[in-house]
LOGU-16279 format. One line per field, with one value per residue (C-alpha): x, y, z. Coordinates in pm, 1 decimal. Each point is the difference from the previous one (the first is absolute). Layout:
<rs>
x = (X  ...)
y = (Y  ...)
z = (Z  ...)
</rs>
This chain:
<rs>
x = (4.2  294.9  -44.6  150.6  385.5  273.9  54.2  -389.2  27.6  260.6  -199.4  -307.2  202.7  72.7  -271.4  16.4  -231.6  33.9  -335.0  -14.2  -320.8  -147.1  -124.6  -218.3  -219.5  -332.0  3.1  368.1  77.7  -291.2  134.5  359.6  -96.4  -222.6  301.5  272.9  -212.0  -59.2  376.9  108.4  -242.1  157.8  342.1  126.9  200.0  -162.0  171.6  -208.6  102.2  -164.3  316.8  99.3  362.1  51.1  -134.8  228.3  293.4  -74.7  -32.8  353.6  155.2  -152.8  69.2  76.5  -305.3  -248.5  -372.5  -183.3  -230.7  -107.8  -378.9  -118.7  -328.3  -154.8  -84.2  208.7  162.1  145.7  159.8  137.3  149.2  154.1  157.9  120.5  187.5  155.8  131.1  136.2  212.8  147.7  -198.4  -0.8  -236.7  -273.4  -87.6  -345.7  -316.8  -333.2  -245.0  -300.0  -245.4  -152.1  -22.1  -262.7  180.1  277.1  128.8  324.7  -167.3  -66.4  -244.9  -237.9  41.3  -286.2  214.5  343.1  11.1  -62.7  246.4  254.1  -64.6  66.9  319.6  139.2  -76.9  178.6  -333.1  65.6  201.2  184.3  -109.8  320.2  -21.4  290.5  -1.2  26.0  296.8  0.0  341.3  111.5  299.4  150.3  24.6  -327.7  -195.6  -369.3  -160.9  -382.5  -207.2  -304.2  83.1  156.4  -188.6  103.2  -260.2  -63.6  127.7  -298.8  -387.6  -87.9  333.8  70.4  289.3  193.6  202.7  224.8  -24.4  221.8  16.6  320.0  138.3  -316.0  -176.9  -351.6  -60.0  -114.6  -297.1  -186.7  -250.7  22.4  298.1  115.1  -15.2  286.2  -114.9  103.1  -243.1  -113.5  -59.8  -221.9  -293.2  97.8  -14.5  68.2  -325.3  -192.4  173.9  -121.8  302.3  -31.1  -25.9  313.7  -16.5  208.8  224.2  111.3  328.2  -62.5  18.3  -299.5  5.2  -357.8  -59.1  -217.3  -266.9  186.7  -120.5  11.5  -236.1  276.7  218.8  -43.6  160.3  319.1  116.7  372.8  219.2  124.3  360.6  -105.5  138.6  -286.3  128.5  -186.2  118.7  -199.1  -39.3  -199.8  53.0  -118.4  -2.1  97.4  -160.5  134.1  -296.9  -146.8  228.7  339.8  -44.5  256.4  3.9  47.3  83.9  -66.2  295.2  97.9  -123.4  31.5  -7.0  -214.5  95.6  -25.0  254.5  99.1  -135.4  -274.2  -289.1  -159.9  -360.9  -126.5  -286.1  -214.1  -266.8  -19.7  -52.4  -235.8  87.8  -306.2  -227.6  175.8  -53.2  -369.8  -26.1  221.8  -51.7  -379.7)
y = (-1352.2  -21.2  -54.9  225.7  -34.7  126.6  329.3  63.8  -100.8  278.1  246.0  -93.5  97.0  342.2  222.6  269.4  19.7  242.1  122.3  127.6  155.6  126.9  352.1  33.5  -276.6  128.9  -94.9  -74.9  242.1  -153.6  -361.9  106.5  151.5  -328.1  -225.7  195.8  -5.1  -367.6  -72.7  235.4  -175.9  -321.9  101.9  119.0  315.9  161.4  203.9  127.5  79.0  166.3  -47.4  -371.5  103.2  154.4  -308.9  -254.2  226.2  -20.6  -379.8  -10.3  224.9  -185.4  -343.3  -134.8  130.6  -6.8  3.8  -316.1  70.1  268.4  87.8  143.3  201.3  34.7  -235.8  -223.4  294.9  115.6  -324.8  -27.9  362.9  -105.7  -292.9  206.5  236.1  -288.2  -162.8  344.1  11.4  -334.6  -205.7  -378.3  -123.0  261.3  -7.0  -165.2  198.3  19.8  162.4  200.8  32.5  327.5  -62.4  -163.8  -348.6  -43.3  -339.5  72.0  103.7  -218.4  188.0  318.7  220.3  -162.2  -336.5  176.9  -41.0  -381.4  -43.4  197.8  -219.1  -308.3  147.4  99.7  -355.6  -165.7  -140.6  85.8  -103.7  174.3  -20.9  57.9  90.2  53.0  296.9  16.4  172.5  175.0  27.3  223.1  -50.4  348.5  -151.6  164.6  -201.8  22.9  -187.9  -73.5  -195.7  -29.3  35.8  159.4  159.7  63.8  230.1  191.1  365.4  183.0  -49.1  -75.3  -183.1  -393.4  -169.7  -236.6  -238.4  -299.7  -242.2  -274.5  -235.6  -167.5  51.5  -149.9  231.8  59.6  223.6  362.8  135.1  294.8  170.4  245.2  -168.0  -273.9  -58.3  -217.6  -56.0  -205.2  -223.6  297.1  203.1  -270.4  184.3  350.1  124.4  -358.1  -129.3  293.1  -63.0  -379.9  -151.6  -301.1  18.4  -181.3  -217.6  108.2  -317.5  80.8  211.9  123.4  265.3  86.2  173.0  130.4  190.2  320.9  46.0  -222.7  31.0  -378.9  -214.7  -274.2  189.2  -158.9  66.3  -189.5  -159.8  -40.6  -112.1  279.1  -52.3  44.3  300.8  174.4  199.5  322.9  160.5  322.1  26.3  327.1  267.0  -111.9  103.2  -252.8  41.6  -172.8  -47.3  300.5  222.5  16.4  121.4  -106.4  94.4  -297.9  122.1  -222.9  -243.6  -39.3  -223.2  -184.7  -304.1  -84.6  -276.0  -89.1  145.3  -55.4  333.2  -92.8  163.9  -169.0  60.2  -92.7  -230.3  -71.7  -198.0  -250.4  175.1  -103.3  155.4  -112.6  120.4  333.4  32.5  -64.5  250.6  289.2  -10.6  -57.6)
z = (850.5  249.5  374.0  264.9  -8.3  215.2  -183.9  16.4  371.9  54.4  -172.1  227.9  296.0  -161.4  119.0  -279.8  -277.0  -300.7  -124.3  -385.2  -85.6  -310.4  100.9  -326.9  90.5  185.5  371.1  -10.4  313.8  203.4  -81.0  65.1  335.7  100.1  -106.4  189.6  313.5  -26.7  -42.9  280.4  240.7  -119.2  101.9  -341.9  -85.8  -304.9  -274.8  -273.1  -376.7  -265.6  -223.7  -43.3  -116.2  336.2  179.1  -181.5  49.9  359.9  -22.1  -156.4  233.4  293.0  -110.8  336.8  154.6  -328.0  65.0  100.0  -305.9  -226.7  3.6  -316.6  -0.3  -337.7  -289.4  -234.7  -155.1  330.4  50.2  -339.2  50.9  317.4  -170.3  -283.4  233.7  192.7  -326.8  -144.1  342.3  -66.3  273.9  -86.7  258.1  96.7  347.2  68.3  -114.0  190.0  -207.9  122.8  -300.0  -94.7  -368.2  -201.8  -69.0  261.8  -106.9  187.0  329.5  286.3  188.5  41.1  291.3  190.1  -11.7  67.4  368.8  -31.4  -255.3  163.5  313.1  -214.3  -152.4  349.9  148.7  -315.6  -136.5  -365.4  -301.2  -260.5  -354.9  -206.0  -356.8  -255.2  -239.3  -378.6  -184.2  -322.1  -144.9  -316.7  -206.9  123.1  345.4  150.7  226.4  142.6  253.4  62.8  253.6  -216.1  -363.1  -304.6  -263.5  -362.5  -151.0  -304.3  -9.8  -101.4  35.6  -352.3  -78.1  -18.2  184.5  -206.1  241.5  -59.0  283.9  104.7  292.9  90.1  -350.8  -147.9  -261.4  85.5  -296.6  -39.5  214.7  -148.2  231.1  293.6  179.7  212.5  380.2  187.1  341.0  313.8  195.1  213.9  -325.2  -137.8  184.6  -133.7  -348.8  -117.2  102.9  -154.7  -323.8  -4.9  185.3  232.2  383.3  150.4  310.2  289.3  -21.2  -343.0  -99.8  -356.3  -244.5  -192.7  -348.7  -97.5  -324.9  35.8  -259.7  -268.9  -348.4  -49.5  210.9  -18.7  224.2  337.5  364.9  75.1  316.8  50.6  283.8  228.2  -117.0  -353.9  -219.2  -167.5  -324.2  -114.7  -327.2  -80.5  -371.7  51.3  257.7  367.3  338.5  277.0  365.3  302.8  240.0  -163.7  173.2  -194.5  -356.9  -277.9  -374.3  -225.1  -336.7  -302.2  -67.6  364.4  269.2  344.5  190.1  314.6  244.7  353.4  255.6  357.5  138.5  248.2  172.0  308.9  101.8  350.0  -5.3  324.1  -179.1  -300.9  -322.2  -268.0  -303.7  -170.7  254.7  10.2  -394.9  62.6  271.7  -140.5  -359.0  19.5)
</rs>
């Protein structure tokens, strides 16, 4: 967690908020109306987007007058799509995000619509912190790069097939993993697909990369925790598919591979209260 700094203070004085809404969520129109009414009463100018690409294009174009924050209305997938669009437009440090949860889980979100007015009041008064998280980067030998906030998944190409993946960490040979696939996740991603596959929960003060096998055919294959600056080497010995945050899809033919490592792209989340990730897991994955 990072305390409010000068850059964040400048954004606080900018009374513009961009709202990115997932219109496919039931009740999103009602929540958006309430949220913009609250923001307008608080003195903010509101701009609403259904297309994250257009929103971040405006952030780039209006760099000198960028919004104080971006409010996402939806679930975790909404936030991940917003981050994906920002990265694709070359943004290195993504404007702080304040999430209003409409999804089932909502780990990224800070509040519900019922608590939004109080949360916005705290934000306006500077009574908040920015939780900054770095992203993961997947690199292919042909120069292609992909980025993920939660995780990369190398998965078998067909329902009845088995993936055969050679795994390495910082040049050390881990061995061949036979099964459904491998998840490489960040600290944030430890509460996503990785936890469902038997991976550990990572405490907030640790900056690590997790490697979690999915349904491995050997019980001796266990999850691995590596330093965030480690290089995870994945070499497909069977046709696989790579997913970046469940959004980008890349075919990985047998005999090819890629590496995953930490990078300097950052996403900031506005936090107005202390978070207990363990309590969140109990409440939201119950």
